[in-house]
MIGUFI-244111 format. One record per residue (C-alpha): x, y, z. Coordinates in pm, whole numbers, plus 50000, padded with zeros to 5 digits. Layout:
N
<node X="X" Y="Y" Z="Z"/>
...
***
This chain:
415
<node X="78073" Y="09781" Z="63943"/>
<node X="77778" Y="10015" Z="63984"/>
<node X="77842" Y="10357" Z="64132"/>
<node X="77662" Y="10670" Z="64237"/>
<node X="77787" Y="11016" Z="64314"/>
<node X="77661" Y="11233" Z="64600"/>
<node X="77749" Y="11602" Z="64613"/>
<node X="77695" Y="11728" Z="64968"/>
<node X="77632" Y="12100" Z="65011"/>
<node X="77336" Y="12330" Z="65063"/>
<node X="77527" Y="12598" Z="64872"/>
<node X="77495" Y="12384" Z="64558"/>
<node X="77118" Y="12350" Z="64607"/>
<node X="77095" Y="12728" Z="64658"/>
<node X="77273" Y="12789" Z="64327"/>
<node X="77562" Y="12968" Z="64498"/>
<node X="77822" Y="12733" Z="64347"/>
<node X="77815" Y="12493" Z="64053"/>
<node X="77886" Y="12124" Z="64109"/>
<node X="78167" Y="12045" Z="63866"/>
<node X="78305" Y="11758" Z="64075"/>
<node X="78029" Y="11515" Z="63979"/>
<node X="78084" Y="11559" Z="63606"/>
<node X="78463" Y="11533" Z="63658"/>
<node X="78423" Y="11192" Z="63822"/>
<node X="78146" Y="11067" Z="63593"/>
<node X="78366" Y="11126" Z="63287"/>
<node X="78647" Y="10916" Z="63434"/>
<node X="78460" Y="10618" Z="63576"/>
<node X="78371" Y="10437" Z="63247"/>
<node X="78736" Y="10373" Z="63158"/>
<node X="78771" Y="10203" Z="63497"/>
<node X="78486" Y="09966" Z="63419"/>
<node X="78250" Y="10144" Z="63660"/>
<node X="77899" Y="10243" Z="63555"/>
<node X="77749" Y="10555" Z="63714"/>
<node X="77378" Y="10506" Z="63775"/>
<node X="77283" Y="10798" Z="63997"/>
<node X="77407" Y="11151" Z="64071"/>
<node X="77245" Y="11346" Z="64354"/>
<node X="77288" Y="11676" Z="64538"/>
<node X="77212" Y="11663" Z="64909"/>
<node X="77171" Y="11948" Z="65157"/>
<node X="77386" Y="11983" Z="65471"/>
<node X="77148" Y="11819" Z="65717"/>
<node X="77240" Y="11501" Z="65902"/>
<node X="76909" Y="11330" Z="65827"/>
<node X="76943" Y="11397" Z="65452"/>
<node X="77304" Y="11280" Z="65437"/>
<node X="77240" Y="10957" Z="65625"/>
<node X="76933" Y="10873" Z="65417"/>
<node X="77123" Y="10939" Z="65091"/>
<node X="77413" Y="10718" Z="65202"/>
<node X="77185" Y="10436" Z="65319"/>
<node X="77003" Y="10441" Z="64987"/>
<node X="77335" Y="10442" Z="64803"/>
<node X="77469" Y="10144" Z="65000"/>
<node X="77153" Y="09947" Z="64921"/>
<node X="77162" Y="09998" Z="64545"/>
<node X="77525" Y="10062" Z="64447"/>
<node X="77863" Y="09896" Z="64493"/>
<node X="78050" Y="10219" Z="64549"/>
<node X="77942" Y="10569" Z="64650"/>
<node X="78154" Y="10876" Z="64579"/>
<node X="78088" Y="11170" Z="64811"/>
<node X="78218" Y="11525" Z="64768"/>
<node X="78201" Y="11804" Z="65022"/>
<node X="78130" Y="11817" Z="65394"/>
<node X="78485" Y="11738" Z="65511"/>
<node X="78561" Y="12085" Z="65645"/>
<node X="78597" Y="12194" Z="66009"/>
<node X="78262" Y="12371" Z="66055"/>
<node X="77945" Y="12247" Z="66224"/>
<node X="77764" Y="12190" Z="65894"/>
<node X="78046" Y="11968" Z="65761"/>
<node X="77884" Y="11636" Z="65850"/>
<node X="78012" Y="11383" Z="65597"/>
<node X="78229" Y="11194" Z="65846"/>
<node X="77949" Y="11180" Z="66099"/>
<node X="77700" Y="11054" Z="65839"/>
<node X="77932" Y="10776" Z="65716"/>
<node X="78004" Y="10675" Z="66075"/>
<node X="77633" Y="10641" Z="66147"/>
<node X="77567" Y="10439" Z="65830"/>
<node X="77857" Y="10201" Z="65912"/>
<node X="77764" Y="10191" Z="66281"/>
<node X="78113" Y="10289" Z="66397"/>
<node X="78247" Y="10552" Z="66636"/>
<node X="78474" Y="10835" Z="66522"/>
<node X="78801" Y="10878" Z="66711"/>
<node X="79099" Y="11110" Z="66681"/>
<node X="79386" Y="10967" Z="66477"/>
<node X="79701" Y="11100" Z="66643"/>
<node X="79907" Y="11090" Z="66323"/>
<node X="79643" Y="11289" Z="66138"/>
<node X="79628" Y="11536" Z="66424"/>
<node X="80006" Y="11588" Z="66416"/>
<node X="79992" Y="11640" Z="66038"/>
<node X="79722" Y="11904" Z="66078"/>
<node X="79912" Y="12084" Z="66353"/>
<node X="80225" Y="12083" Z="66136"/>
<node X="80020" Y="12224" Z="65847"/>
<node X="79907" Y="12523" Z="66055"/>
<node X="80254" Y="12583" Z="66197"/>
<node X="80395" Y="12593" Z="65843"/>
<node X="80142" Y="12860" Z="65744"/>
<node X="80287" Y="13113" Z="65988"/>
<node X="80073" Y="13353" Z="66186"/>
<node X="80002" Y="13223" Z="66534"/>
<node X="80089" Y="12873" Z="66417"/>
<node X="79810" Y="12735" Z="66631"/>
<node X="79549" Y="12504" Z="66486"/>
<node X="79191" Y="12613" Z="66561"/>
<node X="79008" Y="12369" Z="66785"/>
<node X="78738" Y="12318" Z="66521"/>
<node X="78990" Y="12155" Z="66289"/>
<node X="79033" Y="11858" Z="66524"/>
<node X="78734" Y="11689" Z="66361"/>
<node X="78940" Y="11665" Z="66041"/>
<node X="79177" Y="11431" Z="66225"/>
<node X="78908" Y="11172" Z="66301"/>
<node X="78845" Y="10832" Z="66148"/>
<node X="78648" Y="10512" Z="66203"/>
<node X="78792" Y="10156" Z="66196"/>
<node X="78666" Y="10086" Z="65843"/>
<node X="78842" Y="10391" Z="65697"/>
<node X="79166" Y="10419" Z="65504"/>
<node X="79283" Y="10780" Z="65495"/>
<node X="79334" Y="10949" Z="65156"/>
<node X="79604" Y="11216" Z="65175"/>
<node X="79530" Y="11573" Z="65072"/>
<node X="79849" Y="11782" Z="65033"/>
<node X="79644" Y="12072" Z="64892"/>
<node X="79424" Y="12126" Z="65197"/>
<node X="79338" Y="12036" Z="65553"/>
<node X="79064" Y="11780" Z="65478"/>
<node X="79188" Y="11421" Z="65438"/>
<node X="78966" Y="11192" Z="65235"/>
<node X="78804" Y="10873" Z="65358"/>
<node X="78801" Y="10535" Z="65184"/>
<node X="78538" Y="10356" Z="65395"/>
<node X="78490" Y="09988" Z="65313"/>
<node X="78268" Y="09739" Z="65493"/>
<node X="78079" Y="09425" Z="65387"/>
<node X="78172" Y="09473" Z="65019"/>
<node X="78037" Y="09827" Z="65013"/>
<node X="78264" Y="10128" Z="64958"/>
<node X="78208" Y="10496" Z="65036"/>
<node X="78478" Y="10731" Z="64910"/>
<node X="78459" Y="11078" Z="65065"/>
<node X="78659" Y="11361" Z="64908"/>
<node X="78683" Y="11739" Z="64956"/>
<node X="78446" Y="11966" Z="64768"/>
<node X="78723" Y="12203" Z="64656"/>
<node X="78782" Y="12099" Z="64292"/>
<node X="79162" Y="12120" Z="64285"/>
<node X="79185" Y="11919" Z="64608"/>
<node X="78942" Y="11657" Z="64479"/>
<node X="79118" Y="11625" Z="64142"/>
<node X="79457" Y="11566" Z="64299"/>
<node X="79310" Y="11312" Z="64541"/>
<node X="79123" Y="11140" Z="64260"/>
<node X="79433" Y="11102" Z="64045"/>
<node X="79683" Y="10988" Z="64309"/>
<node X="79472" Y="10827" Z="64581"/>
<node X="79140" Y="10708" Z="64441"/>
<node X="79212" Y="10595" Z="64085"/>
<node X="79487" Y="10344" Z="64178"/>
<node X="79253" Y="10181" Z="64431"/>
<node X="78970" Y="10168" Z="64178"/>
<node X="79194" Y="09999" Z="63921"/>
<node X="79276" Y="09727" Z="64173"/>
<node X="78907" Y="09659" Z="64244"/>
<node X="78738" Y="09720" Z="63910"/>
<node X="78589" Y="09417" Z="63743"/>
<node X="78372" Y="09346" Z="63443"/>
<node X="78366" Y="09539" Z="63118"/>
<node X="78563" Y="09846" Z="63023"/>
<node X="78337" Y="10126" Z="62899"/>
<node X="78467" Y="10376" Z="62645"/>
<node X="78291" Y="10683" Z="62511"/>
<node X="78362" Y="10918" Z="62222"/>
<node X="78186" Y="11241" Z="62129"/>
<node X="78192" Y="11358" Z="61766"/>
<node X="78097" Y="11724" Z="61717"/>
<node X="77944" Y="11861" Z="61398"/>
<node X="77817" Y="12193" Z="61262"/>
<node X="77608" Y="12316" Z="60971"/>
<node X="77347" Y="12038" Z="60989"/>
<node X="77017" Y="12015" Z="61173"/>
<node X="76971" Y="11735" Z="61425"/>
<node X="76741" Y="11546" Z="61191"/>
<node X="76965" Y="11590" Z="60886"/>
<node X="77273" Y="11478" Z="61077"/>
<node X="77090" Y="11183" Z="61228"/>
<node X="76956" Y="11066" Z="60893"/>
<node X="77309" Y="11015" Z="60761"/>
<node X="77386" Y="10750" Z="61023"/>
<node X="77035" Y="10634" Z="61118"/>
<node X="77127" Y="10267" Z="61070"/>
<node X="77368" Y="10296" Z="61366"/>
<node X="77100" Y="10390" Z="61620"/>
<node X="76907" Y="10145" Z="61837"/>
<node X="77196" Y="09917" Z="61935"/>
<node X="77321" Y="09843" Z="62285"/>
<node X="77688" Y="09790" Z="62203"/>
<node X="77788" Y="10016" Z="62041"/>
<node X="77528" Y="10263" Z="62164"/>
<node X="77486" Y="10586" Z="61965"/>
<node X="77310" Y="10898" Z="62091"/>
<node X="77255" Y="11235" Z="61923"/>
<node X="77226" Y="11569" Z="62104"/>
<node X="77177" Y="11931" Z="62001"/>
<node X="77433" Y="12153" Z="62171"/>
<node X="77527" Y="12519" Z="62156"/>
<node X="77821" Y="12443" Z="61925"/>
<node X="77635" Y="12208" Z="61691"/>
<node X="77506" Y="11852" Z="61682"/>
<node X="77699" Y="11599" Z="61891"/>
<node X="77711" Y="11222" Z="61847"/>
<node X="77795" Y="11017" Z="62156"/>
<node X="77929" Y="10665" Z="62106"/>
<node X="77941" Y="10433" Z="62409"/>
<node X="78095" Y="10085" Z="62384"/>
<node X="78175" Y="09803" Z="62625"/>
<node X="78448" Y="09543" Z="62608"/>
<node X="78622" Y="09297" Z="62837"/>
<node X="78944" Y="09493" Z="62789"/>
<node X="79039" Y="09840" Z="62668"/>
<node X="79170" Y="09686" Z="62346"/>
<node X="78842" Y="09506" Z="62279"/>
<node X="78642" Y="09821" Z="62351"/>
<node X="78862" Y="10023" Z="62114"/>
<node X="78810" Y="09764" Z="61840"/>
<node X="78432" Y="09807" Z="61874"/>
<node X="78455" Y="10187" Z="61886"/>
<node X="78694" Y="10245" Z="61596"/>
<node X="78478" Y="10133" Z="61299"/>
<node X="78171" Y="10319" Z="61428"/>
<node X="78370" Y="10639" Z="61468"/>
<node X="78516" Y="10596" Z="61120"/>
<node X="78173" Y="10542" Z="60965"/>
<node X="78028" Y="10853" Z="61131"/>
<node X="78322" Y="11066" Z="61021"/>
<node X="78290" Y="10946" Z="60663"/>
<node X="77912" Y="11003" Z="60657"/>
<node X="77933" Y="11356" Z="60797"/>
<node X="78252" Y="11464" Z="60619"/>
<node X="78350" Y="11828" Z="60663"/>
<node X="78059" Y="11885" Z="60903"/>
<node X="78272" Y="11721" Z="61174"/>
<node X="78478" Y="11979" Z="61357"/>
<node X="78584" Y="11824" Z="61687"/>
<node X="78611" Y="11524" Z="61919"/>
<node X="78544" Y="11482" Z="62292"/>
<node X="78655" Y="11787" Z="62494"/>
<node X="78795" Y="11981" Z="62198"/>
<node X="78650" Y="12333" Z="62172"/>
<node X="78568" Y="12532" Z="61863"/>
<node X="78821" Y="12801" Z="61956"/>
<node X="79091" Y="12532" Z="61969"/>
<node X="78983" Y="12380" Z="61639"/>
<node X="78964" Y="12719" Z="61467"/>
<node X="79308" Y="12806" Z="61603"/>
<node X="79458" Y="12483" Z="61472"/>
<node X="79299" Y="12540" Z="61131"/>
<node X="79436" Y="12895" Z="61115"/>
<node X="79781" Y="12763" Z="61200"/>
<node X="79757" Y="12490" Z="60936"/>
<node X="79650" Y="12741" Z="60670"/>
<node X="79901" Y="13008" Z="60782"/>
<node X="79616" Y="13258" Z="60831"/>
<node X="79565" Y="13534" Z="61086"/>
<node X="79249" Y="13660" Z="61256"/>
<node X="79112" Y="13988" Z="61391"/>
<node X="78770" Y="14074" Z="61531"/>
<node X="78545" Y="14374" Z="61594"/>
<node X="78271" Y="14320" Z="61852"/>
<node X="77977" Y="14523" Z="61967"/>
<node X="77713" Y="14331" Z="62165"/>
<node X="77954" Y="14058" Z="62280"/>
<node X="78175" Y="14316" Z="62452"/>
<node X="78508" Y="14138" Z="62404"/>
<node X="78389" Y="13786" Z="62487"/>
<node X="78487" Y="13660" Z="62140"/>
<node X="78845" Y="13784" Z="62175"/>
<node X="78858" Y="13641" Z="62527"/>
<node X="78746" Y="13298" Z="62402"/>
<node X="79000" Y="13299" Z="62120"/>
<node X="79284" Y="13388" Z="62357"/>
<node X="79186" Y="13110" Z="62600"/>
<node X="79382" Y="12884" Z="62364"/>
<node X="79756" Y="12861" Z="62440"/>
<node X="79965" Y="12995" Z="62154"/>
<node X="79680" Y="13201" Z="62007"/>
<node X="79915" Y="13500" Z="61970"/>
<node X="80056" Y="13320" Z="61667"/>
<node X="79739" Y="13375" Z="61464"/>
<node X="79520" Y="13621" Z="61658"/>
<node X="79620" Y="13978" Z="61580"/>
<node X="79372" Y="14153" Z="61808"/>
<node X="79019" Y="14259" Z="61884"/>
<node X="78831" Y="14588" Z="61877"/>
<node X="78539" Y="14644" Z="62113"/>
<node X="78326" Y="14904" Z="61936"/>
<node X="78018" Y="14935" Z="62154"/>
<node X="77891" Y="15270" Z="62029"/>
<node X="77858" Y="15397" Z="61673"/>
<node X="78139" Y="15652" Z="61703"/>
<node X="78378" Y="15375" Z="61804"/>
<node X="78277" Y="15168" Z="61503"/>
<node X="78342" Y="15466" Z="61277"/>
<node X="78674" Y="15543" Z="61446"/>
<node X="78800" Y="15198" Z="61355"/>
<node X="78702" Y="15194" Z="60992"/>
<node X="78325" Y="15148" Z="60959"/>
<node X="78180" Y="15405" Z="60719"/>
<node X="77937" Y="15624" Z="60922"/>
<node X="77705" Y="15641" Z="60621"/>
<node X="77651" Y="15263" Z="60637"/>
<node X="77538" Y="15300" Z="60998"/>
<node X="77305" Y="15587" Z="60905"/>
<node X="77157" Y="15402" Z="60608"/>
<node X="77109" Y="15060" Z="60767"/>
<node X="77127" Y="15101" Z="61145"/>
<node X="77396" Y="14976" Z="61382"/>
<node X="77229" Y="14634" Z="61409"/>
<node X="77229" Y="14518" Z="61049"/>
<node X="77400" Y="14281" Z="60811"/>
<node X="77566" Y="14571" Z="60634"/>
<node X="77728" Y="14703" Z="60952"/>
<node X="77840" Y="14355" Z="61061"/>
<node X="78008" Y="14310" Z="60723"/>
<node X="78172" Y="14651" Z="60748"/>
<node X="78298" Y="14563" Z="61097"/>
<node X="78449" Y="14235" Z="60977"/>
<node X="78626" Y="14410" Z="60689"/>
<node X="78741" Y="14695" Z="60912"/>
<node X="78886" Y="14458" Z="61171"/>
<node X="79072" Y="14265" Z="60903"/>
<node X="79208" Y="14575" Z="60732"/>
<node X="79285" Y="14779" Z="61046"/>
<node X="79481" Y="14498" Z="61209"/>
<node X="79624" Y="14365" Z="60881"/>
<node X="79483" Y="14015" Z="60930"/>
<node X="79372" Y="13756" Z="60674"/>
<node X="79033" Y="13687" Z="60838"/>
<node X="78798" Y="13931" Z="61008"/>
<node X="78489" Y="13875" Z="61224"/>
<node X="78227" Y="14140" Z="61296"/>
<node X="77945" Y="14105" Z="61551"/>
<node X="77661" Y="14349" Z="61614"/>
<node X="77328" Y="14287" Z="61780"/>
<node X="77089" Y="14340" Z="62069"/>
<node X="77194" Y="14143" Z="62375"/>
<node X="76941" Y="14301" Z="62608"/>
<node X="76577" Y="14209" Z="62667"/>
<node X="76410" Y="14498" Z="62485"/>
<node X="76361" Y="14580" Z="62119"/>
<node X="76566" Y="14864" Z="61968"/>
<node X="76437" Y="15051" Z="61664"/>
<node X="76191" Y="14772" Z="61596"/>
<node X="76457" Y="14498" Z="61602"/>
<node X="76380" Y="14202" Z="61825"/>
<node X="76592" Y="14147" Z="62134"/>
<node X="76837" Y="13863" Z="62082"/>
<node X="76894" Y="13955" Z="61717"/>
<node X="77261" Y="13926" Z="61619"/>
<node X="77436" Y="13973" Z="61286"/>
<node X="77770" Y="13794" Z="61251"/>
<node X="77996" Y="13849" Z="60952"/>
<node X="78318" Y="13680" Z="60847"/>
<node X="78552" Y="13836" Z="60597"/>
<node X="78855" Y="13747" Z="60389"/>
<node X="79018" Y="13898" Z="60080"/>
<node X="78813" Y="13656" Z="59871"/>
<node X="78466" Y="13703" Z="60017"/>
<node X="78252" Y="13843" Z="60296"/>
<node X="77963" Y="13646" Z="60445"/>
<node X="77699" Y="13735" Z="60701"/>
<node X="77431" Y="13544" Z="60895"/>
<node X="77145" Y="13663" Z="61112"/>
<node X="77065" Y="13475" Z="61432"/>
<node X="76787" Y="13515" Z="61686"/>
<node X="76883" Y="13397" Z="62035"/>
<node X="76672" Y="13385" Z="62355"/>
<node X="76673" Y="13743" Z="62491"/>
<node X="76901" Y="13698" Z="62790"/>
<node X="77215" Y="13909" Z="62787"/>
<node X="77475" Y="13651" Z="62903"/>
<node X="77312" Y="13381" Z="62689"/>
<node X="77306" Y="13600" Z="62377"/>
<node X="77672" Y="13686" Z="62422"/>
<node X="77782" Y="13324" Z="62469"/>
<node X="77578" Y="13191" Z="62178"/>
<node X="77687" Y="13472" Z="61948"/>
<node X="78051" Y="13389" Z="62023"/>
<node X="77993" Y="13021" Z="61949"/>
<node X="77817" Y="13102" Z="61624"/>
<node X="78094" Y="13342" Z="61523"/>
<node X="78358" Y="13073" Z="61579"/>
<node X="78157" Y="12823" Z="61376"/>
<node X="78116" Y="13068" Z="61088"/>
<node X="78484" Y="13157" Z="61093"/>
<node X="78576" Y="12789" Z="61089"/>
<node X="78353" Y="12736" Z="60787"/>
<node X="78507" Y="13033" Z="60607"/>
<node X="78864" Y="12930" Z="60680"/>
<node X="78798" Y="12578" Z="60553"/>
<node X="78750" Y="12732" Z="60208"/>
<node X="79063" Y="12949" Z="60213"/>
<node X="79372" Y="12878" Z="60005"/>
<node X="79676" Y="12835" Z="60236"/>
<node X="79915" Y="13129" Z="60242"/>
<node X="80278" Y="13015" Z="60221"/>
***
């Protein structure tokens, strides 16, 4: 089956919210044997919605729509589907009772606003998809072998509906090949160097191999097709094995695994602890590390030392700052050592740099020094990121995690 995804909402086009729903669905469709061919964002205007749906019905077997199921005047998804299918919307009395019960259960006046009545409508070709997390039921509209699935734009409502209402129906109707994908994540190699190691695997349709430069290293994307999940796995497995063997210790993760998770697992395996001292990243490194459940086992703490006096207060020799400047390899190394020693950890990370858009003391904006430290050795690397404060902070954190992972790989386990 061929599918496309339509995200309805002017607020997405305006950049006010980020469309995460489309990527959520696109990641899950291949395993159902459904190929996504188009993803579009459409503004909240009836003409635009109808045209997008008509185009989708002409070129795709199934169209997934998110957003536009609310009670306001610019929520027009139902109306647009009704026009495309040539059917009249009518109130469904059971849906209406469910909505009225929902508002009574919320307390307050217990009265449902009149505008919410439109959420109790349907057309003859629609099967209602329940939404226990909100007031907007979904629509499964099917006519003349074409399907339009309309779901709420609120991510947690969509995800629940997708899992319990949409996926079972898709499994019943899916036909053709099963598509599986695997992402292998690497670090420490350039895109060309990484690609050269497995260049004989490129250029094939099944398995297909792509290579992409990402913030956390070079990623390889394997896509395979098979008549069954078992057949697809049999095609995928040897390719994945060959890539892992060719890239060796440069491989750090698979699929949705993050570097903070992988570093945490490695620290646990080696019985090592971690502490950090940050300047230009302002605590973002510590925040990323503690996003991982159970990180308190190995993460001893973080020090945000934004000014020189704070760095000195937590163990950085003031003379090093005077001699080399706050943004220097020497200070980053001193910060990594100070964090490790102050918090009695096995591994320390120090970050200092210029996150802003202007040079400081002749140092280019976007310059960051990141040091990693252990009892055995201290290392430091200089990076130059695009001079945008949020971007510098995010990339510095990623680079720090990668460097720490590399350092820990060489540590002797502590029993």
